[in-house]
All heavy atoms as an XYZ file, in Angstrom:
818
protein
N     -87.380    -63.189   -255.464
C     -88.377    -63.726   -254.559
C     -89.046    -62.482   -253.916
O     -90.260    -62.576   -253.639
C     -87.781    -64.645   -253.539
C     -87.493    -66.035   -254.016
S     -88.778    -66.949   -254.922
C     -90.026    -67.027   -253.753
N     -88.298    -61.508   -253.687
C     -88.945    -60.308   -253.010
C     -90.089    -59.764   -253.818
O     -91.189    -59.432   -253.273
C     -87.919    -59.238   -252.731
N     -89.971    -59.753   -255.125
C     -90.953    -59.217   -255.964
C     -92.166    -60.111   -255.996
O     -93.367    -59.721   -255.947
C     -90.529    -59.018   -257.435
N     -91.995    -61.494   -255.958
C     -93.106    -62.371   -255.893
C     -93.823    -62.326   -254.574
O     -95.026    -62.236   -254.459
C     -92.576    -63.819   -256.133
C     -93.592    -64.918   -255.899
C     -91.963    -63.968   -257.501
N     -92.956    -62.228   -253.458
C     -93.572    -62.000   -252.103
C     -94.509    -60.764   -252.110
O     -95.686    -60.786   -251.616
C     -92.493    -61.831   -251.042
C     -91.987    -63.118   -250.517
O     -92.609    -64.164   -250.633
O     -90.877    -63.045   -249.968
N     -94.000    -59.677   -252.636
C     -94.789    -58.407   -252.722
C     -96.072    -58.579   -253.427
O     -97.169    -58.230   -252.951
C     -93.905    -57.280   -253.237
C     -94.612    -55.951   -253.249
C     -93.772    -54.868   -253.831
O     -92.542    -54.985   -253.894
O     -94.373    -53.887   -254.217
N     -95.949    -59.212   -254.684
C     -97.201    -59.357   -255.446
C     -98.227    -60.301   -254.786
O     -99.412    -60.038   -254.797
C     -96.766    -59.945   -256.864
N     -97.737    -61.414   -254.231
C     -98.630    -62.364   -253.467
C     -99.322    -61.730   -252.359
O    -100.495    -61.822   -252.117
C     -97.908    -63.595   -253.115
C     -98.850    -64.480   -252.213
C     -97.480    -64.421   -254.353
N     -98.473    -60.956   -251.572
C     -99.083    -60.211   -250.413
C    -100.057    -59.156   -250.835
O    -101.100    -59.034   -250.235
C     -97.977    -59.622   -249.530
C     -97.264    -60.600   -248.714
O     -97.994    -61.453   -248.126
N     -95.948    -60.614   -248.729
N     -99.851    -58.455   -251.922
C    -100.886    -57.493   -252.370
C    -102.149    -58.177   -252.777
O    -103.275    -57.727   -252.508
C    -100.338    -56.686   -253.588
C     -99.475    -55.468   -253.074
C     -99.098    -54.607   -254.209
N     -98.245    -55.446   -255.119
C     -97.688    -55.019   -256.164
N     -97.819    -53.772   -256.555
N     -96.822    -55.767   -256.898
N    -101.998    -59.304   -253.525
C    -103.266    -60.121   -253.838
C    -103.999    -60.557   -252.661
O    -105.198    -60.435   -252.534
C    -102.838    -61.308   -254.737
C    -102.520    -60.922   -256.205
C    -101.908    -62.178   -256.878
C    -103.791    -60.493   -256.957
N    -103.269    -61.135   -251.700
C    -103.887    -61.616   -250.533
C    -104.508    -60.600   -249.685
O    -105.650    -60.681   -249.157
C    -102.851    -62.479   -249.676
N    -103.939    -59.411   -249.546
C    -104.449    -58.264   -248.779
C    -105.613    -57.655   -249.470
O    -106.465    -57.027   -248.717
C    -103.267    -57.246   -248.626
N    -105.777    -57.815   -250.758
C    -106.900    -57.212   -251.422
C    -108.238    -57.830   -250.970
O    -109.311    -57.155   -251.043
C    -106.822    -57.382   -252.896
O    -106.941    -58.687   -253.348
N    -108.210    -59.063   -250.483
C    -109.443    -59.745   -250.061
C    -110.218    -60.272   -251.256
O    -111.131    -60.992   -251.051
N    -109.810    -59.931   -252.523
C    -110.467    -60.492   -253.663
C    -109.950    -61.867   -254.006
O    -110.754    -62.705   -254.494
C    -110.224    -59.542   -254.924
C    -110.872    -60.031   -256.142
C    -110.756    -58.128   -254.495
N    -108.777    -62.114   -253.783
C    -108.093    -63.435   -254.117
C    -107.616    -64.102   -252.817
O    -106.975    -63.419   -252.063
C    -106.992    -63.215   -255.100
C    -106.295    -64.488   -255.417
C    -107.495    -62.575   -256.374
N    -107.831    -65.378   -252.658
C    -107.257    -66.087   -251.564
C    -106.197    -66.964   -252.115
O    -106.406    -67.785   -253.050
C    -108.309    -66.962   -250.938
C    -107.765    -67.655   -249.723
C    -108.859    -68.447   -248.958
O    -109.842    -67.809   -248.689
O    -108.675    -69.604   -248.722
N    -104.928    -66.853   -251.714
C    -103.856    -67.606   -252.151
C    -103.694    -68.760   -251.278
O    -103.367    -68.607   -250.055
C    -102.478    -66.688   -252.276
C    -101.383    -67.565   -252.690
C    -102.694    -65.515   -253.050
N    -103.742    -69.983   -251.792
C    -103.702    -71.209   -250.975
C    -102.428    -71.923   -251.293
O    -101.893    -72.647   -250.393
C    -104.797    -72.069   -251.221
C    -106.119    -71.485   -250.645
C    -107.214    -72.464   -250.712
N    -108.476    -71.910   -250.223
C    -109.572    -72.576   -250.104
N    -109.644    -73.816   -250.512
N    -110.638    -71.938   -249.716
N    -101.965    -71.910   -252.562
C    -100.812    -72.701   -252.951
C     -99.942    -71.939   -253.950
O    -100.456    -71.253   -254.737
C    -101.202    -73.980   -253.601
C    -101.385    -75.140   -252.649
C    -101.512    -76.437   -253.481
N    -101.223    -77.573   -252.605
C    -101.256    -78.765   -252.849
N    -101.674    -79.113   -254.054
N    -100.916    -79.667   -251.986
N     -98.691    -72.134   -253.750
C     -97.655    -71.609   -254.651
C     -96.946    -72.889   -255.160
O     -96.558    -73.729   -254.399
C     -96.682    -70.709   -253.975
C     -97.441    -69.548   -253.258
C     -95.589    -70.242   -254.852
C     -97.813    -68.431   -254.139
N     -96.656    -72.859   -256.450
C     -95.870    -73.931   -256.985
C     -94.451    -73.483   -257.436
O     -94.307    -72.280   -257.724
C     -96.546    -74.550   -258.311
O     -96.630    -73.611   -259.271
C     -97.933    -75.141   -257.971
N     -93.548    -74.399   -257.316
C     -92.230    -74.062   -257.787
C     -91.736    -75.140   -258.748
O     -92.262    -76.213   -258.844
C     -91.270    -73.910   -256.619
C     -91.112    -75.110   -255.795
O     -90.541    -76.112   -256.232
O     -91.665    -75.174   -254.584
N     -90.644    -74.817   -259.418
C     -90.037    -75.826   -260.386
C     -88.635    -75.717   -260.396
O     -88.090    -74.685   -259.991
C     -90.686    -75.526   -261.766
N     -87.959    -76.805   -260.756
C     -86.507    -76.780   -260.796
C     -86.088    -76.415   -262.196
O     -86.711    -76.919   -263.165
C     -85.957    -78.190   -260.435
C     -84.404    -78.277   -260.683
C     -86.329    -78.572   -259.013
N     -85.083    -75.554   -262.325
C     -84.775    -75.023   -263.625
C     -84.230    -76.140   -264.573
O     -84.593    -76.135   -265.782
C     -83.652    -73.934   -263.477
N     -83.450    -77.044   -264.110
C     -82.917    -78.079   -264.928
C     -83.293    -79.481   -264.418
O     -82.433    -80.252   -263.926
C     -81.389    -77.982   -265.057
O     -80.794    -77.925   -263.776
N     -84.663    -79.689   -264.461
C     -85.217    -80.906   -263.895
C     -84.699    -82.160   -264.562
O     -84.323    -83.132   -263.853
C     -86.705    -80.880   -264.045
C     -87.457    -82.017   -263.396
C     -88.956    -81.883   -263.495
O     -89.455    -80.989   -262.838
O     -89.515    -82.669   -264.234
N     -84.526    -82.134   -265.817
C     -83.963    -83.322   -266.643
C     -82.560    -83.662   -266.101
O     -82.216    -84.805   -265.937
C     -83.928    -82.964   -268.100
C     -83.435    -84.153   -268.909
C     -83.435    -83.790   -270.382
N     -82.870    -84.828   -271.179
C     -83.563    -85.544   -272.044
N     -84.867    -85.283   -272.172
N     -83.131    -86.500   -272.722
N     -81.715    -82.621   -265.927
C     -80.403    -82.903   -265.382
C     -80.405    -83.567   -264.041
O     -79.664    -84.466   -263.738
C     -79.606    -81.627   -265.392
C     -78.115    -81.760   -264.865
C     -77.404    -80.411   -264.765
O     -77.845    -79.459   -265.271
N     -76.261    -80.430   -264.179
N     -81.218    -83.066   -263.179
C     -81.370    -83.586   -261.813
C     -81.841    -85.057   -261.823
O     -81.328    -85.800   -261.137
C     -82.280    -82.631   -260.959
N     -82.817    -85.308   -262.680
C     -83.347    -86.691   -262.776
C     -82.272    -87.593   -263.300
O     -82.171    -88.671   -262.881
C     -84.572    -86.672   -263.643
C     -85.927    -86.213   -263.016
C     -86.990    -86.155   -264.025
C     -86.318    -87.199   -261.810
N     -81.551    -87.098   -264.290
C     -80.400    -87.981   -264.791
C     -79.319    -88.268   -263.767
O     -78.822    -89.371   -263.741
C     -79.802    -87.374   -266.068
C     -80.643    -87.435   -267.224
O     -81.584    -88.289   -267.259
N     -80.550    -86.639   -268.257
N     -79.063    -87.298   -262.927
C     -78.119    -87.483   -261.853
C     -78.629    -88.535   -260.811
O     -77.801    -89.482   -260.401
C     -77.782    -86.162   -261.148
C     -76.934    -85.289   -261.950
C     -76.707    -83.921   -261.213
O     -76.803    -83.869   -259.961
O     -76.473    -82.928   -262.015
N     -79.986    -88.514   -260.482
C     -80.443    -89.581   -259.556
C     -80.520    -90.925   -260.226
O     -80.340    -91.972   -259.571
C     -81.694    -89.167   -258.816
C     -81.520    -87.918   -257.963
C     -82.874    -88.980   -259.837
N     -80.790    -90.905   -261.489
C     -80.808    -92.257   -262.288
C     -79.375    -92.771   -262.286
O     -79.203    -94.033   -262.000
C     -81.224    -91.995   -263.664
C     -82.730    -91.724   -263.805
C     -83.188    -91.528   -265.211
N     -84.590    -91.379   -265.229
C     -85.242    -90.333   -265.798
N     -84.581    -89.383   -266.327
N     -86.565    -90.330   -265.851
N     -78.397    -92.018   -262.479
C     -76.995    -92.432   -262.380
C     -76.668    -92.999   -261.018
O     -76.072    -94.053   -260.951
C     -76.084    -91.345   -262.808
C     -74.547    -91.660   -262.994
C     -73.821    -90.500   -263.506
N     -74.175    -90.157   -264.927
C     -74.802    -89.111   -265.298
N     -75.133    -88.148   -264.477
N     -75.056    -88.875   -266.588
N     -77.090    -92.365   -260.027
C     -76.852    -92.764   -258.641
C     -77.616    -94.082   -258.360
O     -77.081    -94.923   -257.660
C     -77.277    -91.656   -257.625
N     -78.770    -94.145   -258.941
C     -79.573    -95.503   -258.708
C     -78.879    -96.659   -259.357
O     -78.802    -97.674   -258.767
C     -80.980    -95.358   -259.348
N     -78.312    -96.455   -260.384
C     -77.421    -97.568   -261.111
C     -76.269    -97.881   -260.239
O     -75.968    -99.108   -259.991
C     -77.030    -97.252   -262.502
C     -76.043    -98.194   -263.047
C     -78.273    -97.200   -263.416
N     -75.517    -96.910   -259.744
C     -74.365    -97.182   -258.912
C     -74.792    -97.833   -257.618
O     -74.164    -98.810   -257.158
C     -73.693    -95.875   -258.497
C     -72.967    -95.182   -259.712
C     -72.416    -93.850   -259.279
C     -71.867    -96.022   -260.312
N     -75.999    -97.435   -257.053
C     -76.549    -98.113   -255.859
C     -76.921    -99.565   -256.109
O     -76.833   -100.342   -255.256
C     -77.693    -97.322   -255.307
C     -77.384    -96.033   -254.635
O     -76.178    -95.804   -254.333
O     -78.246    -95.228   -254.404
N     -77.328    -99.853   -257.315
C     -77.801   -101.243   -257.665
C     -76.609   -102.175   -257.807
O     -76.782   -103.400   -257.562
C     -78.674   -101.223   -258.919
N     -75.455   -101.667   -258.091
C     -74.247   -102.559   -258.339
C     -73.865   -103.229   -257.008
O     -73.490   -104.379   -257.046
C     -73.127   -101.689   -258.826
C     -73.268   -101.332   -260.242
C     -72.095   -100.464   -260.781
N     -72.240   -100.090   -262.060
C     -71.801   -100.807   -263.095
N     -71.179   -101.898   -262.952
N     -71.897   -100.392   -264.350
N     -73.882   -102.555   -255.861
C     -73.412   -103.090   -254.644
C     -74.253   -104.329   -254.185
O     -73.622   -105.379   -253.878
C     -73.385   -102.026   -253.476
C     -72.809   -102.481   -252.267
C     -71.391   -102.773   -252.257
O     -70.713   -102.457   -253.196
O     -70.871   -103.410   -251.261
N     -75.522   -104.284   -254.112
C     -76.258   -105.425   -253.703
C     -76.051   -106.601   -254.651
O     -76.011   -107.734   -254.308
C     -77.767   -105.111   -253.676
C     -77.792   -103.631   -253.904
C     -76.440   -103.089   -254.224
N     -75.956   -106.321   -255.983
C     -75.720   -107.431   -256.948
C     -74.371   -108.119   -256.664
O     -74.272   -109.236   -256.715
C     -75.732   -106.809   -258.435
N     -73.368   -107.307   -256.385
C     -72.082   -107.928   -256.007
C     -72.144   -108.782   -254.765
O     -71.651   -109.859   -254.729
C     -71.066   -106.760   -255.854
C     -69.646   -107.284   -255.614
C     -68.699   -106.148   -255.335
N     -69.008   -105.430   -254.081
C     -68.869   -105.885   -252.884
N     -68.344   -107.069   -252.634
N     -69.192   -105.130   -251.820
N     -72.857   -108.271   -253.746
C     -72.988   -108.934   -252.504
C     -73.711   -110.297   -252.749
O     -73.308   -111.318   -252.168
C     -73.712   -108.131   -251.429
C     -72.700   -106.961   -251.002
C     -74.101   -108.972   -250.217
C     -73.316   -105.868   -250.201
N     -74.880   -110.219   -253.404
C     -75.673   -111.487   -253.661
C     -74.838   -112.472   -254.479
O     -74.798   -113.729   -254.197
C     -76.876   -111.215   -254.484
C     -78.024   -110.613   -253.713
C     -78.679   -109.426   -254.079
C     -78.435   -111.211   -252.524
C     -79.700   -108.792   -253.303
C     -79.515   -110.583   -251.721
C     -80.063   -109.510   -252.142
O     -81.124   -108.945   -251.372
N     -74.149   -112.011   -255.425
C     -73.318   -112.868   -256.278
C     -72.195   -113.572   -255.467
O     -71.948   -114.777   -255.555
C     -72.755   -112.159   -257.452
N     -71.577   -112.776   -254.653
C     -70.502   -113.327   -253.797
C     -71.059   -114.316   -252.837
O     -70.463   -115.406   -252.567
C     -69.789   -112.209   -252.931
C     -68.840   -111.355   -253.757
C     -68.206   -110.181   -252.898
O     -68.480   -110.144   -251.768
O     -67.472   -109.424   -253.595
N     -72.138   -114.034   -252.238
C     -72.842   -115.048   -251.288
C     -73.176   -116.306   -252.013
O     -73.105   -117.404   -251.376
C     -74.068   -114.374   -250.639
N     -73.482   -116.257   -253.257
C     -73.843   -117.518   -254.061
C     -72.616   -118.072   -254.679
O     -72.757   -119.023   -255.521
C     -74.948   -117.127   -255.008
N     -71.413   -117.463   -254.374
C     -70.192   -117.928   -254.987
C     -70.247   -117.839   -256.498
O     -69.842   -118.731   -257.273
C     -69.783   -119.374   -254.539
C     -69.523   -119.450   -253.055
C     -69.110   -120.803   -252.653
O     -68.917   -121.740   -253.380
O     -68.907   -120.959   -251.341
N     -70.807   -116.686   -256.986
C     -70.886   -116.363   -258.458
C     -70.280   -114.980   -258.625
O     -69.869   -114.334   -257.639
C     -72.309   -116.376   -258.868
C     -73.088   -117.678   -258.740
C     -74.560   -117.457   -258.960
C     -72.514   -118.692   -259.670
N     -70.275   -114.502   -259.813
C     -69.783   -113.209   -260.131
C     -70.673   -112.579   -261.204
O     -71.077   -113.226   -262.104
C     -68.313   -113.093   -260.542
C     -68.000   -113.812   -261.826
C     -66.559   -113.744   -262.213
C     -66.293   -114.408   -263.507
N     -64.975   -114.338   -263.946
N     -71.031   -111.288   -261.022
C     -71.797   -110.666   -262.079
C     -70.859   -110.418   -263.208
O     -69.712   -109.941   -263.093
C     -72.178   -109.322   -261.411
C     -71.545   -109.228   -260.188
C     -70.823   -110.463   -259.876
N     -71.314   -110.843   -264.424
C     -70.435   -110.713   -265.580
C     -70.799   -109.494   -266.436
O     -69.879   -108.695   -266.780
C     -70.521   -111.949   -266.552
C     -69.709   -111.914   -267.735
C     -70.038   -113.194   -265.651
N     -72.022   -109.321   -266.748
C     -72.463   -108.161   -267.530
C     -73.952   -107.869   -267.303
O     -74.670   -108.769   -266.878
C     -72.265   -108.369   -269.047
C     -73.134   -109.547   -269.642
C     -72.891   -109.770   -271.027
O     -72.262   -108.903   -271.746
O     -73.297   -110.837   -271.582
N     -74.332   -106.671   -267.598
C     -75.673   -106.263   -267.447
C     -76.384   -106.661   -268.771
O     -75.954   -106.402   -269.872
C     -75.864   -104.793   -267.244
C     -75.201   -104.419   -265.920
C     -77.266   -104.350   -267.336
C     -75.020   -102.879   -265.739
N     -77.531   -107.438   -268.578
C     -78.269   -107.804   -269.796
C     -79.531   -106.985   -269.983
O     -80.013   -106.874   -271.137
C     -78.843   -109.357   -269.654
O     -79.603   -109.439   -268.519
C     -77.524   -110.173   -269.589
N     -79.925   -106.264   -269.028
C     -81.145   -105.404   -269.152
C     -81.240   -104.371   -267.996
O     -80.863   -104.655   -266.856
C     -82.417   -106.347   -269.062
C     -83.718   -105.574   -269.204
C     -84.884   -106.439   -269.029
O     -84.748   -107.674   -269.043
O     -86.047   -105.929   -268.844
N     -81.592   -103.189   -268.388
C     -81.844   -102.130   -267.425
C     -83.184   -101.581   -267.673
O     -83.577   -101.220   -268.840
C     -80.815   -100.954   -267.573
C     -79.424   -101.418   -267.222
C     -81.199    -99.802   -266.645
C     -78.298   -100.457   -267.417
N     -84.058   -101.616   -266.679
C     -85.363   -101.057   -266.778
C     -85.480    -99.824   -265.849
O     -85.244    -99.946   -264.716
C     -86.484   -102.072   -266.336
O     -86.243   -103.280   -267.067
C     -87.832   -101.536   -266.551
N     -85.848    -98.689   -266.469
C     -86.112    -97.451   -265.691
C     -87.254    -97.679   -264.773
O     -88.377    -98.065   -265.195
C     -86.320    -96.314   -266.659
C     -86.344    -95.015   -265.946
O     -85.813    -94.834   -264.869
O     -86.766    -94.015   -266.596
N     -87.052    -97.500   -263.515
C     -88.110    -97.637   -262.553
C     -88.913    -96.324   -262.632
O     -89.494    -95.955   -263.632
N     -88.821    -95.599   -261.558
C     -89.543    -94.281   -261.500
C     -88.611    -93.232   -261.031
O     -88.027    -93.392   -260.041
C     -90.739    -94.488   -260.477
C     -91.666    -93.370   -260.488
C     -92.856    -93.623   -259.629
O     -93.430    -94.689   -259.709
O     -93.148    -92.755   -258.822
N     -88.408    -92.293   -261.948
C     -87.651    -91.079   -261.580
C     -88.697    -89.983   -261.424
O     -89.531    -89.721   -262.250
N     -88.526    -89.345   -260.259
C     -89.577    -88.324   -260.068
C     -89.078    -87.066   -259.367
O     -88.207    -87.192   -258.400
C     -90.784    -88.881   -259.217
O     -90.357    -89.288   -257.985
N     -89.485    -85.906   -259.767
C     -89.146    -84.769   -259.050
C     -90.038    -84.509   -257.859
O     -91.068    -85.177   -257.763
C     -89.366    -83.615   -260.102
C     -90.484    -84.197   -260.935
C     -90.290    -85.732   -260.983
N     -89.758    -83.577   -257.026
C     -90.630    -83.271   -255.871
C     -91.932    -82.592   -256.459
O     -91.983    -82.181   -257.583
C     -89.835    -82.227   -255.013
C     -88.810    -81.728   -256.017
C     -88.593    -82.810   -257.075
N     -92.935    -82.533   -255.577
C     -94.237    -82.032   -256.179
C     -94.213    -80.558   -256.360
O     -95.019    -80.094   -257.205
C     -95.334    -82.495   -255.174
C     -95.325    -81.810   -253.828
O     -94.419    -80.879   -253.588
O     -96.050    -82.215   -252.917
N     -93.419    -79.813   -255.713
C     -93.261    -78.374   -256.038
C     -94.361    -77.481   -255.518
O     -94.605    -76.413   -256.022
N     -95.123    -77.959   -254.512
C     -96.136    -77.235   -253.934
C     -95.795    -76.678   -252.538
O     -95.252    -77.438   -251.756
C     -97.451    -78.022   -253.865
C     -98.096    -78.257   -255.155
C     -97.970    -79.480   -255.859
C     -98.828    -77.273   -255.846
C     -98.523    -79.705   -257.133
C     -99.466    -77.452   -257.037
C     -99.270    -78.688   -257.669
O     -99.855    -78.940   -258.913
N     -96.228    -75.566   -252.206
C     -96.118    -75.016   -250.858
C     -97.471    -74.567   -250.401
O     -98.099    -73.663   -251.075
C     -95.059    -73.839   -250.912
N     -97.897    -75.042   -249.321
C     -99.202    -74.560   -248.749
C     -98.990    -73.188   -248.178
O     -97.963    -72.940   -247.482
C     -99.776    -75.539   -247.744
C    -100.297    -76.816   -248.313
O    -100.710    -76.726   -249.503
O    -100.126    -77.893   -247.729
N     -99.923    -72.328   -248.393
C     -99.754    -70.970   -247.903
C    -100.624    -70.872   -246.545
O    -101.655    -71.408   -246.449
C    -100.285    -69.912   -248.881
C     -99.535    -69.981   -250.200
S     -97.777    -69.586   -250.008
C     -97.842    -67.930   -249.464
N    -100.064    -70.151   -245.541
C    -100.860    -69.853   -244.331
C    -102.084    -69.074   -244.705
O    -102.065    -68.250   -245.671
C     -99.873    -69.168   -243.486
C     -98.850    -68.596   -244.401
C     -98.813    -69.412   -245.500
N    -103.176    -69.295   -243.910
C    -104.368    -68.537   -244.183
C    -104.205    -67.162   -243.492
O    -104.844    -66.849   -242.497
C    -105.558    -69.277   -243.700
C    -105.876    -70.482   -244.440
C    -107.247    -71.050   -244.078
N    -107.466    -72.255   -244.762
C    -108.017    -72.376   -245.975
N    -108.395    -71.288   -246.603
N    -108.263    -73.558   -246.502
N    -103.426    -66.314   -244.020
C    -103.360    -64.976   -243.470
C    -103.126    -64.017   -244.732
O    -103.003    -64.528   -245.838
C    -102.176    -64.799   -242.566
O    -100.957    -64.661   -243.256
N    -103.252    -62.748   -244.458
C    -103.162    -61.860   -245.554
C    -101.680    -61.410   -245.724
O    -101.394    -60.621   -246.774
C    -104.025    -60.590   -245.235
C    -105.475    -60.999   -245.171
C    -106.355    -59.759   -245.412
N    -107.637    -60.198   -245.188
C    -108.552    -60.471   -246.121
N    -108.149    -60.462   -247.351
N    -109.795    -60.807   -245.871
N    -100.759    -61.880   -245.003
C     -99.346    -61.561   -245.263
C     -98.627    -62.928   -245.182
O     -98.755    -63.642   -244.246
C     -98.752    -60.690   -244.118
C     -97.323    -60.436   -244.382
C     -99.553    -59.289   -244.100
N     -97.855    -63.157   -246.206
C     -97.077    -64.376   -246.291
C     -95.702    -64.110   -246.896
O     -95.527    -63.253   -247.695
C     -97.813    -65.422   -247.168
N     -94.730    -64.882   -246.480
C     -93.419    -64.741   -247.049
C     -93.128    -66.117   -247.756
O     -93.316    -67.174   -247.164
C     -92.328    -64.561   -245.993
C     -90.956    -64.436   -246.625
C     -89.868    -64.214   -245.570
O     -90.133    -64.295   -244.427
N     -88.681    -64.020   -246.049
N     -92.805    -66.073   -249.006
C     -92.636    -67.220   -249.752
C     -91.130    -67.608   -249.617
O     -90.197    -66.816   -249.936
C     -92.856    -67.108   -251.299
C     -94.386    -66.699   -251.480
C     -92.506    -68.397   -252.108
C     -94.693    -66.165   -252.791
N     -90.875    -68.879   -249.061
C     -89.516    -69.304   -248.870
C     -89.342    -70.521   -249.659
O     -89.853    -71.588   -249.407
C     -89.264    -69.584   -247.307
C     -89.567    -68.315   -246.514
C     -87.841    -70.157   -247.173
C     -89.543    -68.592   -245.023
N     -88.411    -70.456   -250.734
C     -88.221    -71.652   -251.620
C     -87.479    -72.710   -250.747
O     -86.792    -72.435   -249.773
C     -87.413    -71.065   -252.703
C     -86.827    -69.822   -252.171
C     -87.710    -69.338   -251.157
N     -87.586    -73.969   -251.142
C     -86.989    -74.959   -250.376
C     -85.460    -74.846   -250.527
O     -84.959    -74.590   -251.556
C     -87.500    -76.300   -250.997
C     -87.993    -75.897   -252.304
C     -88.374    -74.473   -252.209
N     -84.782    -75.169   -249.441
C     -83.242    -75.085   -249.473
C     -82.756    -76.314   -250.200
O     -81.696    -76.259   -250.857
C     -82.743    -75.102   -248.001
N     -83.411    -77.471   -250.110
C     -82.949    -78.696   -250.741
C     -84.107    -79.281   -251.482
O     -85.261    -79.322   -250.877
C     -82.502    -79.664   -249.733
C     -82.121    -81.005   -250.343
C     -81.191    -79.102   -248.959
N     -83.911    -79.592   -252.657
C     -85.028    -80.238   -253.498
C     -84.560    -81.711   -253.740
O     -83.459    -81.992   -254.319
C     -85.212    -79.535   -254.813
C     -86.248    -80.236   -255.583
C     -85.521    -78.053   -254.586
N     -85.304    -82.658   -253.296
C     -84.969    -84.074   -253.376
C     -85.665    -84.760   -254.537
O     -86.909    -84.692   -254.677
C     -85.354    -84.782   -252.080
O     -84.682    -84.092   -250.975
C     -84.882    -86.185   -252.131
N     -84.846    -85.333   -255.407
C     -85.391    -86.155   -256.487
C     -85.156    -87.588   -256.205
O     -84.237    -87.944   -255.330
C     -84.576    -85.798   -257.813
C     -84.938    -84.495   -258.410
C     -84.516    -83.394   -257.929
C     -85.745    -84.467   -259.529
C     -84.873    -82.125   -258.457
C     -86.046    -83.312   -260.111
C     -85.637    -82.065   -259.607
N     -85.854    -88.527   -256.714
C     -85.687    -89.893   -256.510
C     -85.835    -90.718   -257.842
O     -86.438    -90.239   -258.791
C     -86.757    -90.489   -255.482
O     -88.006    -90.337   -256.088
N     -85.113    -91.884   -257.766
C     -85.184    -92.676   -259.019
C     -84.979    -94.188   -258.638
O     -84.393    -94.391   -257.569
C     -84.088    -92.318   -259.959
N     -85.612    -94.993   -259.325
C     -85.455    -96.447   -259.133
C     -85.007    -97.143   -260.494
O     -85.424    -96.665   -261.523
C     -86.718    -97.075   -258.615
N     -84.273    -98.224   -260.333
C     -83.868    -98.931   -261.521
C     -83.922   -100.461   -261.269
O     -83.625   -100.885   -260.093
C     -82.506    -98.389   -262.009
C     -81.473    -98.834   -261.010
C     -82.124    -98.911   -263.408
N     -84.191   -101.232   -262.249
C     -84.051   -102.674   -262.149
C     -82.951   -103.135   -263.172
O     -83.067   -102.735   -264.306
C     -85.339   -103.365   -262.466
O     -86.368   -102.920   -261.574
C     -85.234   -104.953   -262.384
N     -81.962   -103.875   -262.657
C     -80.925   -104.276   -263.468
C     -80.914   -105.879   -263.441
O     -80.841   -106.441   -262.408
C     -79.566   -103.711   -263.079
C     -79.623   -102.192   -263.147
C     -78.383   -104.206   -263.825
C     -78.314   -101.483   -262.580
N     -80.810   -106.456   -264.682
C     -80.581   -107.909   -264.721
C     -79.220   -108.110   -265.112
O     -78.654   -107.513   -266.049
C     -81.551   -108.501   -265.725
C     -82.972   -108.397   -265.250
C     -83.941   -109.124   -266.260
N     -85.253   -108.862   -265.953
C     -86.065   -109.577   -265.151
N     -85.546   -110.616   -264.579
N     -87.305   -109.221   -264.954
N     -78.566   -109.049   -264.417
C     -77.160   -109.426   -264.712
C     -76.998   -110.785   -265.199
O     -77.756   -111.714   -264.844
C     -76.367   -109.354   -263.380
C     -76.260   -108.006   -262.741
C     -77.267   -107.405   -261.926
C     -75.276   -107.097   -262.787
N     -76.798   -106.211   -261.537
C     -75.624   -105.948   -262.013
C     -74.023   -107.103   -263.447
C     -74.755   -104.847   -261.902
C     -73.169   -105.977   -263.309
C     -73.596   -104.863   -262.598
N     -76.035   -111.014   -266.091
C     -75.610   -112.385   -266.460
C     -74.530   -112.708   -265.360
O     -73.669   -111.941   -265.070
C     -75.069   -112.448   -267.836
C     -74.765   -113.937   -268.250
C     -74.410   -113.962   -269.765
N     -73.147   -113.340   -270.073
C     -71.938   -113.901   -269.897
N     -71.792   -115.118   -269.393
N     -70.845   -113.258   -270.269
N     -74.771   -113.861   -264.797
C     -73.758   -114.196   -263.728
C     -73.025   -115.504   -264.155
O     -73.484   -116.227   -265.062
C     -74.427   -114.488   -262.321
C     -75.623   -115.431   -262.476
C     -74.906   -113.170   -261.788
C     -76.196   -115.830   -261.203
N     -71.842   -115.726   -263.526
C     -70.999   -116.900   -263.873
C     -70.350   -117.398   -262.623
O     -70.194   -116.659   -261.680
C     -70.105   -116.498   -264.911
N     -69.874   -118.649   -262.670
C     -69.120   -119.120   -261.558
C     -67.842   -118.285   -261.427
O     -67.350   -117.660   -262.360
C     -68.734   -120.513   -261.922
C     -69.666   -120.928   -263.063
C     -70.061   -119.615   -263.686
N     -67.299   -118.262   -260.178
C     -66.048   -117.480   -259.941
C     -64.854   -118.083   -260.610
O     -64.752   -119.180   -260.836
C     -65.810   -117.367   -258.499
C     -66.707   -116.396   -257.810
C     -66.129   -116.138   -256.389
N     -67.175   -115.605   -255.594
C     -67.082   -115.236   -254.390
N     -65.955   -115.406   -253.813
N     -68.020   -114.694   -253.798
């Protein structure tokens, strides 16, 4: 990051280029998205169990899983309007995912 900071600062200090945004990316985005998808499925099980219990039923098997939306963060950082900037990568990168699960239910 120090080398990137230095290069960006030289460009900004030159007055020829105005740096407004820096983008970043996650090295293993696919792995991170798969982890949040896995978590979304685990999160979907609990409400299904609660609804089924309240209706005096039980979830028997999953009949359909539809991938909702799995998305990485936007990866943009706005730069201050000065000729000196320090690029600080985010400490935490948050991914999100949604899933729809259809269950076959049966009496208890």
